[in-house]
C-alpha positions as CSV (number, residue, x, y, z in Angstrom):
1,M,-18.1,-9.3,-40.9
2,N,-16.3,-9.2,-44.1
3,L,-12.4,-9.4,-44.5
4,T,-12.0,-5.6,-45.3
5,A,-14.0,-4.8,-42.1
6,K,-12.1,-7.5,-40.1
7,I,-8.7,-5.8,-41.3
8,K,-9.9,-2.4,-40.4
9,T,-10.8,-3.5,-37.0
10,Y,-7.4,-5.2,-36.3
11,L,-5.3,-2.2,-37.6
12,A,-7.4,0.1,-35.5
13,A,-5.1,-0.7,-32.6
14,P,-1.7,1.0,-32.8
15,S,0.1,-2.2,-31.4
16,N,-1.2,-4.5,-34.2
17,V,-0.1,-1.8,-36.7
18,Y,3.4,-2.0,-35.2
19,L,3.1,-5.9,-35.0
20,V,2.4,-5.8,-38.9
21,L,5.3,-3.3,-39.9
22,L,7.6,-5.3,-37.9
23,S,6.5,-8.8,-39.4
24,I,6.8,-7.2,-42.8
25,F,10.3,-6.0,-42.0
26,G,11.5,-9.3,-40.5
27,L,10.0,-11.3,-43.6
28,I,11.8,-9.2,-45.8
29,I,15.1,-9.7,-44.2
30,F,14.6,-13.2,-43.9
31,T,13.8,-13.5,-47.6
32,L,16.9,-11.3,-48.5
33,N,19.2,-13.6,-46.5
34,F,17.6,-17.0,-46.8
35,R,19.0,-19.6,-49.3
36,L,17.7,-23.0,-50.1
37,E,20.8,-25.4,-49.9
38,T,21.2,-28.9,-50.6
39,H,21.9,-31.4,-47.8
40,T,23.7,-34.8,-47.1
41,S,21.6,-37.2,-45.1
42,S,23.7,-36.5,-42.0
43,Q,22.9,-32.8,-42.5
44,W,19.2,-33.5,-42.8
45,V,19.1,-35.7,-39.8
46,T,20.9,-32.9,-37.8
47,L,18.3,-29.9,-39.0
48,Y,15.4,-32.3,-38.0
49,S,17.3,-33.1,-34.6
50,L,17.6,-29.3,-33.9
51,T,14.0,-28.5,-35.1
52,G,12.6,-31.1,-33.1
53,A,14.5,-29.6,-29.9
54,V,13.0,-26.3,-30.5
55,V,9.4,-27.5,-30.8
56,L,10.1,-29.6,-27.7
57,L,11.6,-26.5,-25.6
58,N,8.5,-24.4,-27.0
59,H,6.1,-27.0,-25.4
60,F,8.1,-27.4,-22.1
61,L,8.2,-23.6,-21.1
62,F,8.8,-22.7,-17.5
63,K,7.4,-19.8,-15.6
64,L,9.5,-17.3,-13.6
65,P,7.8,-15.8,-10.3
66,P,6.8,-13.2,-9.5
67,Q,5.0,-12.2,-12.6
68,G,4.8,-15.7,-14.4
69,N,6.3,-14.6,-17.7
70,A,7.0,-18.2,-19.8
71,Q,10.5,-18.6,-20.5
72,S,11.9,-21.2,-23.2
73,M,15.5,-22.3,-23.7
74,D,15.1,-22.1,-27.6
75,S,17.3,-19.2,-27.7
76,A,20.2,-21.2,-26.3
77,I,19.8,-23.6,-29.3
78,Y,19.4,-21.0,-32.0
79,L,22.6,-19.2,-30.6
80,A,24.7,-22.3,-30.5
81,C,23.5,-23.1,-33.9
82,I,24.6,-19.9,-35.3
83,F,28.1,-20.4,-33.6
84,S,28.6,-23.8,-34.6
85,F,26.7,-24.2,-38.1
86,G,26.3,-20.6,-39.2
87,M,23.1,-18.5,-40.3
88,Q,21.5,-20.7,-43.0
89,L,20.8,-23.8,-40.9
90,S,19.6,-21.5,-37.9
91,F,17.1,-20.0,-40.8
92,E,16.0,-23.6,-41.7
93,V,15.4,-24.5,-38.2
94,L,13.3,-21.5,-37.4
95,L,11.3,-22.0,-40.5
96,L,10.6,-25.6,-39.8
97,S,10.0,-25.3,-35.9
98,S,7.7,-22.0,-36.5
99,I,5.5,-24.1,-39.1
100,I,5.0,-27.0,-36.9
101,Y,4.4,-24.7,-33.9
102,M,1.8,-22.7,-35.8
103,M,0.1,-26.0,-37.0
104,Y,-0.5,-27.5,-33.3
105,E,-0.7,-24.1,-31.2
106,R,-3.8,-22.6,-33.1
107,S,-5.1,-20.8,-30.1
108,I,-2.5,-18.3,-31.0
109,H,-3.4,-15.8,-33.6
110,I,-1.6,-16.2,-36.8
111,S,-0.4,-12.4,-36.6
112,K,1.6,-13.3,-33.4
113,H,3.2,-16.5,-34.9
114,I,4.3,-14.4,-37.9
115,G,5.5,-11.6,-35.5
116,N,7.2,-13.9,-33.5
117,F,8.9,-15.5,-36.6
118,A,10.0,-12.0,-37.7
119,I,11.4,-11.2,-34.5
120,Y,13.4,-14.4,-34.4
121,S,14.6,-13.5,-38.1
122,L,15.9,-10.3,-36.9
123,M,17.6,-11.6,-33.8
124,I,19.4,-14.3,-35.7
125,I,20.8,-12.2,-38.8
126,G,21.7,-9.5,-36.3
127,T,23.7,-12.1,-34.2
128,Y,25.3,-13.5,-37.1
129,E,26.6,-10.6,-38.6
130,I,27.9,-8.9,-35.4
131,F,29.7,-12.2,-34.5
132,L,31.6,-12.3,-37.8
133,L,32.2,-8.5,-37.5
134,T,33.7,-8.8,-34.1
135,G,36.2,-11.8,-35.1
136,G,34.0,-14.7,-34.4
137,S,34.5,-18.0,-36.5
138,I,31.9,-20.5,-37.4
139,G,32.6,-23.9,-35.9
140,A,34.1,-25.2,-32.6
141,L,34.0,-23.0,-29.6
142,D,37.2,-20.6,-29.3
143,T,37.9,-20.0,-25.8
144,K,40.9,-17.6,-26.7
145,T,38.5,-15.0,-28.0
146,I,35.2,-15.2,-25.9
147,Y,34.3,-11.6,-26.5
148,P,32.5,-12.2,-30.2
149,Y,30.2,-14.6,-28.3
150,I,29.3,-12.3,-25.7
151,I,28.8,-9.4,-27.9
152,A,26.6,-11.5,-30.2
153,L,24.6,-12.6,-27.1
154,V,24.2,-9.0,-26.2
155,V,22.9,-8.1,-29.7
156,Y,20.5,-11.0,-29.9
157,F,18.6,-10.1,-26.6
158,A,18.9,-6.3,-27.4
159,I,16.9,-7.0,-30.5
160,N,14.4,-8.9,-28.7
161,V,13.8,-6.6,-25.8
162,V,13.6,-3.5,-28.0
163,A,11.2,-5.0,-30.3
164,L,8.9,-6.5,-27.6
165,G,9.4,-3.4,-25.3
166,I,8.3,-1.0,-28.0
167,F,5.1,-3.3,-28.6
168,H,4.3,-3.5,-25.0
169,F,4.8,0.4,-24.9
170,I,2.4,0.9,-27.6
171,A,-0.3,-1.6,-26.1
172,V,-0.2,-0.5,-22.6
173,K,0.8,3.3,-23.4
174,G,3.3,3.4,-20.3
175,N,6.9,4.8,-20.0
176,L,9.1,2.8,-22.2
177,F,12.0,3.1,-19.7
178,E,9.8,2.1,-16.7
179,L,8.8,-1.0,-18.7
180,L,12.4,-2.1,-19.5
181,D,13.6,-1.2,-16.1
182,G,10.6,-3.7,-14.8
183,M,12.1,-6.3,-17.3
184,R,15.6,-5.9,-15.9
185,K,15.7,-8.9,-13.8
186,E,14.2,-11.4,-16.0
187,I,16.4,-10.0,-18.8
188,V,19.4,-10.7,-16.6
189,T,18.3,-14.2,-15.6
190,S,17.5,-15.1,-19.4
191,F,20.9,-13.8,-20.3
192,I,22.8,-15.6,-18.0
193,S,21.3,-18.8,-18.5
194,T,21.1,-18.5,-22.2
195,L,24.8,-17.5,-22.3
196,L,26.1,-20.5,-20.4
197,F,23.8,-23.0,-22.1
198,S,24.7,-21.7,-25.6
199,F,28.3,-22.1,-24.6
200,L,27.9,-25.4,-23.4
201,L,25.9,-26.6,-26.5
202,T,28.8,-25.0,-28.6
203,M,31.4,-27.0,-27.1
204,L,29.2,-30.2,-27.1
205,F,28.3,-29.9,-30.8
206,D,31.7,-30.0,-32.0
207,K,32.2,-33.6,-31.0
208,Y,29.2,-35.0,-29.1
209,F,26.2,-33.4,-31.1
210,Y,23.5,-35.8,-30.5
211,F,24.6,-36.7,-26.9
212,G,25.0,-32.9,-26.1
213,L,21.5,-32.2,-27.7
214,F,20.0,-35.0,-25.6
215,V,21.5,-34.0,-22.4
216,F,20.4,-30.3,-22.9
217,L,16.8,-31.4,-23.5
218,V,16.6,-33.6,-20.3
219,V,18.1,-30.6,-18.3
220,A,15.6,-28.4,-20.0
221,V,12.6,-30.5,-19.4
222,L,13.5,-31.2,-15.7
223,L,14.1,-27.4,-15.2
224,S,10.6,-26.8,-16.8
225,F,8.8,-29.1,-14.2
226,S,10.8,-27.6,-11.4
227,F,10.2,-24.0,-12.3
228,R,6.5,-24.8,-12.8
229,K,6.2,-26.3,-9.4
230,L,8.4,-23.1,-8.0
231,F,5.9,-21.1,-9.5
232,Q,2.8,-22.9,-8.2
233,L,4.3,-22.7,-4.9
234,Y,5.0,-19.0,-5.2
235,Q,1.3,-18.6,-6.5
236,E,-0.2,-20.2,-3.6
237,V,1.7,-18.1,-1.2
238,S,1.1,-14.8,-3.1
239,D,-2.7,-15.9,-3.3
240,K,-3.0,-16.1,0.5
241,A,-1.5,-12.7,0.8
242,T,-3.5,-11.2,-1.8
243,R,-6.6,-13.1,-2.2
244,D,-10.2,-13.1,0.1
245,H,-10.2,-16.6,1.2
246,R,-14.1,-16.4,1.1
247,T,-14.7,-15.1,-2.5
248,G,-11.2,-15.7,-4.0
249,L,-11.1,-12.0,-5.3
250,Y,-8.4,-9.6,-4.3
251,N,-8.4,-8.6,-0.6
252,H,-8.8,-5.1,0.5
253,G,-4.8,-4.6,1.3
254,Y,-3.9,-5.7,-2.2
255,F,-6.3,-3.7,-3.8
256,E,-5.2,-0.6,-2.0
257,E,-1.6,-1.3,-3.6
258,L,-3.2,-1.4,-6.9
259,L,-5.3,1.4,-6.3
260,E,-2.3,3.5,-5.4
261,K,-0.3,2.5,-8.6
262,E,-3.4,3.5,-10.7
263,L,-3.3,6.8,-8.9
264,N,0.3,7.6,-9.3
265,K,-0.1,6.4,-13.1
266,A,-3.0,9.0,-13.2
267,K,-1.1,11.7,-11.7
268,T,1.9,11.7,-14.0
269,G,0.2,10.7,-17.4
270,K,-3.3,12.2,-16.9
271,E,-4.9,9.1,-17.6
272,P,-8.4,8.8,-16.5
273,F,-9.7,5.9,-14.3
274,S,-12.7,5.3,-11.9
275,L,-13.1,3.7,-8.6
276,V,-16.5,1.8,-7.6
277,L,-17.6,0.8,-4.2
278,L,-20.5,-1.5,-3.9
279,D,-22.5,-3.0,-0.9
280,V,-24.9,-5.7,-1.0
281,D,-28.3,-4.2,0.1
282,S,-29.8,-5.8,3.2
283,F,-27.5,-8.4,3.6
284,Q,-27.4,-8.2,7.4
285,K,-31.2,-9.4,7.1
286,Y,-30.4,-12.2,4.8
287,N,-27.5,-13.1,7.2
288,D,-29.9,-13.2,10.3
289,T,-32.6,-15.1,8.4
290,F,-30.4,-18.1,6.9
291,G,-27.1,-18.0,8.9
292,H,-23.7,-17.1,8.2
293,L,-22.7,-20.3,6.2
294,Q,-25.6,-19.3,3.5
295,G,-24.5,-15.5,3.8
296,D,-21.0,-16.6,2.8
297,K,-22.3,-18.5,-0.1
298,L,-24.3,-15.4,-1.3
299,L,-21.1,-13.3,-1.1
300,D,-19.2,-15.8,-2.9
301,F,-22.1,-15.8,-5.7
302,F,-22.1,-12.1,-5.7
303,G,-18.3,-11.7,-6.0
304,R,-18.3,-14.3,-9.0
305,L,-21.0,-12.4,-10.6
306,L,-18.9,-9.1,-10.5
307,K,-15.7,-11.1,-11.7
308,Q,-17.5,-12.6,-14.8
309,A,-18.8,-8.9,-15.8
310,C,-15.5,-7.2,-15.1
311,D,-12.6,-9.8,-16.5
312,P,-13.4,-9.3,-20.4
313,D,-12.5,-5.5,-19.8
314,K,-9.7,-6.3,-17.4
315,Y,-11.5,-4.2,-14.4
316,I,-10.1,-5.3,-11.2
317,V,-12.4,-6.7,-8.5
318,A,-11.9,-6.8,-4.8
319,R,-13.7,-7.4,-1.8
320,H,-13.4,-4.5,0.5
321,G,-14.8,-6.1,3.7
322,G,-17.8,-7.5,4.9
323,D,-20.7,-7.0,2.1
324,E,-18.7,-4.3,0.4
325,F,-16.8,-5.0,-2.9
326,T,-14.6,-2.5,-4.9
327,I,-13.9,-2.1,-8.7
328,L,-11.2,-0.4,-10.2
329,M,-11.6,0.7,-13.9
330,P,-8.6,2.0,-15.7
331,G,-9.1,4.5,-18.4
332,K,-12.8,4.9,-17.6
333,L,-14.6,8.3,-17.1
334,E,-17.1,8.4,-14.6
335,K,-20.1,8.4,-17.1
336,E,-18.7,5.2,-18.7
337,A,-18.3,3.7,-15.3
338,F,-21.9,4.6,-14.5
339,S,-23.2,2.9,-17.7
340,F,-21.2,-0.4,-16.8
341,I,-22.4,-0.6,-13.3
342,N,-26.2,0.4,-13.9
343,A,-26.2,-2.5,-16.5
344,L,-24.4,-4.7,-14.1
345,R,-26.9,-3.7,-11.3
346,K,-29.6,-4.7,-13.5
347,K,-28.0,-8.0,-14.4
348,I,-27.4,-9.0,-10.7
349,N,-31.2,-8.1,-10.1
350,D,-32.1,-10.9,-12.6
351,S,-29.8,-13.2,-11.1
352,Y,-31.6,-15.9,-8.6
353,F,-29.8,-16.8,-5.5
354,E,-31.8,-18.8,-3.0
355,G,-33.8,-16.9,-0.4
356,V,-33.2,-13.5,-2.0
357,E,-36.9,-13.2,-2.2
358,I,-37.1,-11.9,1.4
359,L,-35.0,-9.0,0.6
360,P,-37.0,-5.6,0.3
361,H,-36.7,-5.5,-3.7
362,G,-37.5,-9.2,-3.9
363,C,-34.0,-9.8,-5.5
364,L,-30.6,-9.4,-5.2
365,T,-29.6,-5.9,-5.2
366,F,-26.6,-3.5,-4.4
367,S,-26.1,0.1,-4.0
368,A,-22.8,1.6,-5.6
369,G,-21.1,4.9,-5.6
370,I,-18.5,6.1,-8.3
371,V,-15.7,8.6,-8.2
372,Q,-13.4,9.3,-11.0
373,Y,-9.7,10.6,-10.5
374,K,-9.5,14.2,-10.9
375,D,-6.8,16.9,-10.2
376,G,-7.0,17.6,-6.5
377,I,-7.3,14.0,-5.2
378,Y,-3.9,13.2,-3.8
379,D,-4.4,9.7,-2.1
380,K,-6.3,6.7,-2.2
381,A,-7.9,7.3,1.1
382,Q,-9.5,10.6,-0.2
383,M,-10.7,8.4,-3.2
384,L,-12.2,5.7,-1.3
385,D,-13.8,8.2,1.2
386,K,-15.5,9.9,-2.0
387,A,-16.8,6.8,-3.5
388,D,-18.1,5.9,0.1
389,Q,-20.0,9.0,0.2
390,A,-21.4,8.4,-3.1
391,M,-22.4,4.8,-2.1
392,Y,-24.1,6.4,1.1
393,Y,-26.1,8.7,-1.0
394,S,-27.5,5.6,-2.8
395,K,-28.3,4.0,0.0
396,V,-30.5,7.0,1.5
397,Q,-32.3,7.2,-1.7
398,G,-33.7,3.8,-1.4
399,K,-30.9,1.4,-2.3
400,N,-30.5,-0.6,-5.6
401,L,-29.1,2.7,-7.4
402,V,-25.8,3.8,-8.5
403,H,-24.5,7.2,-7.9
404,I,-21.6,9.5,-9.2
405,Y,-19.8,11.5,-6.3
406,N,-20.9,15.0,-6.5
407,E,-21.6,17.6,-3.8
408,Q,-25.1,16.3,-3.0
409,S,-23.0,13.0,-1.8
410,Q,-21.4,14.9,0.8
411,L,-24.3,17.0,2.0
412,H,-26.3,13.7,2.9
413,K,-23.3,12.9,5.4
414,E,-22.9,16.4,6.8
415,I,-23.8,17.3,10.2
416,D,-24.8,20.8,11.0
417,I,-21.8,23.1,10.9
418,E,-22.4,24.5,14.5
419,Q,-22.5,21.3,15.9
420,D,-19.1,20.3,14.2
421,I,-17.5,23.6,15.3
422,L,-18.4,22.9,18.9
423,E,-17.2,19.3,18.8
424,I,-13.8,20.5,17.3
425,E,-13.5,23.2,19.8
426,Q,-13.6,20.7,22.6
427,Q,-10.6,18.9,20.8
428,L,-8.7,21.9,20.5
429,K,-9.3,23.0,24.2
430,I,-6.4,20.5,25.0
431,F,-3.9,23.3,23.7
432,L,-5.2,25.5,26.6
433,S,-3.0,23.6,29.1
434,K,-0.2,22.8,26.4
435,D,0.3,25.7,24.2
436,I,-2.1,28.6,24.3
437,Y,-0.5,29.9,21.0
438,T,-1.7,27.1,18.8
439,F,-5.3,27.4,20.3
440,Q,-5.4,31.1,19.6
441,H,-4.0,30.4,16.2
442,S,-6.5,28.0,15.1
443,R,-9.2,30.3,16.0
444,R,-7.9,33.1,14.1
445,V,-7.4,31.2,10.9
446,F,-10.8,29.7,11.4
447,A,-12.3,33.4,11.6
448,Y,-10.2,34.3,8.5
449,A,-11.7,31.2,6.5
450,I,-15.1,32.3,7.4
451,D,-14.3,35.8,6.2
452,L,-12.8,34.5,2.8
453,C,-15.5,32.5,1.8
454,E,-17.4,35.7,1.0
455,Y,-14.7,36.3,-1.8
456,I,-14.1,32.9,-3.2
457,N,-16.5,30.8,-5.3
458,L,-17.1,27.7,-3.2
459,S,-20.2,25.4,-3.1
460,D,-21.6,25.0,0.5
461,V,-19.7,22.0,0.9
462,E,-16.4,23.3,0.2
463,K,-17.3,26.1,2.6
464,K,-17.9,23.8,5.3
465,I,-14.7,22.0,4.7
466,L,-12.5,24.8,4.6
467,I,-13.8,26.6,7.6
468,L,-13.9,23.3,9.7
469,G,-10.3,22.5,8.2
470,A,-9.0,25.8,9.2
471,L,-10.1,25.1,13.0
472,F,-8.7,21.6,13.0
473,H,-5.5,22.2,10.8
474,D,-2.9,22.1,13.6
475,I,-4.4,19.4,15.6
476,G,-1.3,17.1,15.1
477,K,0.9,19.8,17.3
478,L,-0.7,17.8,20.4
479,E,1.9,15.2,19.5
480,V,4.8,17.8,19.5
481,P,6.6,18.1,22.6
482,K,5.5,21.4,24.8
483,H,9.2,22.2,25.1
484,I,9.5,22.7,21.4
485,L,5.9,24.4,20.9
486,Q,6.9,26.8,23.8
487,K,10.6,27.4,22.9
488,K,11.6,31.0,22.4
489,E,15.1,30.6,20.7
490,K,15.4,29.3,17.0
491,L,14.6,25.7,16.6
492,T,17.3,23.1,15.8
493,T,17.2,21.2,12.6
494,E,16.1,17.9,14.7
495,E,13.4,20.1,16.5
496,W,12.1,21.6,13.2
497,N,12.1,18.1,11.9
498,I,9.7,17.1,14.6
499,V,7.4,20.3,14.2
500,K,7.0,19.3,10.5
501,K,5.5,15.9,11.4
502,H,2.5,17.6,12.9
503,V,0.5,17.4,9.6
504,E,1.1,13.3,9.6
505,W,0.1,13.1,13.0
506,G,-2.9,15.4,12.6
507,K,-3.9,13.1,9.7
508,D,-3.6,10.0,12.0
509,I,-5.7,11.7,14.9
510,V,-8.6,12.8,12.4
511,S,-8.7,9.3,10.7
512,A,-8.8,7.6,14.1
513,I,-12.0,9.9,14.9
514,G,-13.7,8.8,11.5
515,K,-16.3,11.6,11.4
516,Y,-14.1,14.2,9.5
517,N,-12.2,12.5,6.7
518,E,-13.1,15.2,4.3
519,L,-10.7,17.3,6.4
520,L,-7.8,15.2,6.0
521,P,-6.4,16.9,2.6
522,L,-6.3,20.2,4.5
523,I,-4.7,19.0,7.8
524,E,-2.1,16.9,6.0
525,L,-1.1,19.3,2.8
526,H,-1.7,23.1,4.3
527,H,2.3,23.2,4.1
528,E,2.8,22.0,0.7
529,R,4.1,24.5,-1.8
530,I,3.1,25.1,-5.4
531,D,6.7,25.0,-6.4
532,G,6.9,21.7,-5.0
533,K,9.3,22.5,-2.2
534,G,6.8,22.0,0.8
535,Y,6.1,19.2,2.8
536,P,5.1,16.3,3.4
537,H,5.0,15.2,0.0
538,G,6.5,17.9,-2.1
539,L,3.4,18.1,-4.3
540,V,3.4,20.5,-7.2
541,G,0.7,22.9,-8.3
542,E,-2.8,21.7,-8.8
543,E,-1.5,18.3,-7.4
544,I,-2.3,20.1,-4.1
545,P,-6.0,20.2,-3.5
546,K,-7.8,23.6,-3.9
547,L,-8.9,24.0,-0.4
548,A,-5.4,23.1,1.0
549,R,-3.8,25.8,-1.1
550,I,-6.3,28.3,0.2
551,L,-5.8,27.3,3.7
552,S,-2.0,27.8,3.1
553,V,-2.2,31.4,2.4
554,I,-4.6,32.1,5.7
555,D,-2.2,29.9,7.6
556,S,0.8,31.5,6.4
557,F,-0.6,35.0,6.8
558,D,-1.9,34.5,10.6
559,A,1.8,33.0,11.3
560,M,3.6,36.1,10.0
561,T,1.1,38.4,11.8
562,T,1.2,36.9,15.3
563,E,3.8,36.4,17.7
564,R,5.5,33.0,17.2
565,P,8.4,31.6,19.5
566,Y,10.8,31.3,16.5
567,Q,9.9,34.3,14.2
568,T,9.7,38.0,14.3
569,T,6.1,39.3,14.0
570,K,5.2,41.4,10.6
571,T,2.7,44.0,10.2
572,F,-0.3,43.2,8.1
573,D,1.5,45.5,5.3
574,E,4.5,43.5,5.4
575,A,2.6,40.1,5.4
576,I,0.9,41.3,2.4
577,G,4.1,42.2,0.6
578,E,5.3,38.7,1.6
579,L,2.3,37.2,0.4
580,K,2.7,38.9,-2.9
581,R,6.4,38.2,-3.3
582,C,5.8,34.5,-2.6
583,A,2.9,34.1,-5.0
584,G,3.4,31.8,-7.7
585,Q,6.2,30.1,-5.9
586,Q,4.8,29.3,-2.4
587,F,1.2,30.1,-2.8
588,D,-1.3,29.9,-5.4
589,P,-1.6,33.8,-6.9
590,I,-5.3,33.3,-7.4
591,Y,-6.0,33.0,-3.9
592,V,-3.3,35.3,-2.7
593,E,-5.0,38.2,-4.6
594,L,-8.6,37.3,-3.0
595,F,-7.3,37.1,0.4
596,I,-5.6,40.4,0.2
597,Q,-8.8,41.7,-1.2
598,M,-10.7,40.4,1.8
599,I,-8.1,41.7,4.1
600,K,-8.2,45.0,2.7
601,S,-12.0,45.2,3.0
602,K,-12.6,43.7,6.3
603,Y,-9.3,44.7,8.3
604,E,-8.6,47.9,6.8
605,F,-8.4,49.3,10.2
606,K,-5.2,47.2,10.9
607,L,-3.7,48.5,7.9
608,E,-4.2,52.0,8.9
609,M,-2.7,51.1,12.4
610,A,0.4,49.8,10.7
611,N,0.8,52.8,8.7
């Protein structure tokens, strides 16, 4: 690749363009303010001493938990140099130390060395000018006027934080204020320590320059070793909490935390990402043949192959449990994820491990399911369930396959709807002894859902989920005390808050059953409103899954038109009027219109009776 092509490739990244512009600006500022001066022998010694101290401090960095960001105490020297000797000597120290650091730290790209030099130049000139502007005087520390020193330090850090913050904002395309807020604790720690050390050095430089510099370096080096040890201990504890001890990959619990963060980011920023669930094919057979110890070695080998493939693209790999693994692919669409995982599948097929020839394909294989985040997916459990369904489809198709989640993924796990209805009705019959109203309400909502399916363009799978969800949606009221369910007076605020919890209790009940996970969004979210004023999460618009928005209309209509302990019954005409009034606020107007069409067609006799 020629030089022009390399430059074009480098400048293709917006963060690199920003770094180049910042570097040019910083170098111009440095050139305009730097002057070559003649020095006495003692001034040369001072310059070399300060330069050596900065180089030494850049070598003995220390890491701060939890992120492990490297910190250097060189800023304390630059600030003390500005306060004691002025801008020119500070520039000379910066120039010499940067050249030395660039020569021996060649692993860092030269553009970053230049960018770092430019930022320090801006920090030094900004600090020097504001120090003089606020009444500071170069020389010994003036304890009577401490404010110029504090203001100068604030400016020094402000330039650093803004310059680096904008770079990271462009690089990761995140929220700048969230990024700065995340840096807040480290900024405060660095600010206070640098403030104290720069004051101390400024006082010592006046009468005990060499002794003060020596003591400061000894303290800084000792702090470096101490913080390295602290970070190492923190890392060991953190790894035990976040890593799978068998493979060294992230464990299931920590992966779900990362998935939750990625899901929230996708909801706010609309950035795509894909989730992959993989299962080592016929692992049980290998385990039974060679024993658990050899099986563990195979899992470790498989995990290392995944990590080696995913690390270059910064995909997140974790052991989900047993012989299942997960991969989180930020910024990737499902088709891009498919290409990557399918290529990885072929690579693993060609990776030999002792004994894999006994497996059905004669080599190491896996089956994988892929799901991309899309509107309507509201939590991590739903994403994992969809990925699991896609993986199951790969399994039943003969294994050693990769499948993207779609309607067929669900069809292969669907049980006949009539059998499902019978099983769910058995669950609901518990209400006959506790609250006959809830049982009857569920049956009516179920009937409305069946009728409405004729008027809404839904797939067969969506129809089954809506119908079963309508039957099961209030199962959480089993946990609501009987005296509250049957109370004839208006509920108190405390009682109403208990009733509202039925959606969360229902989710827990159905999750425990395990068979009906696809119904969870309807059970948990049928009381959300599109204006964000619903419960339990206050979701807005299309953040609420489509089927939950449909069920909300059906559930509310039946609630309005049947007798309830804490609400006056409405006629069908009145309920239709209420649906129209609340369309666009509480209900999705599209499904309100379709539901009204169904009512007018199939329940016209009730409208006539009302009139």
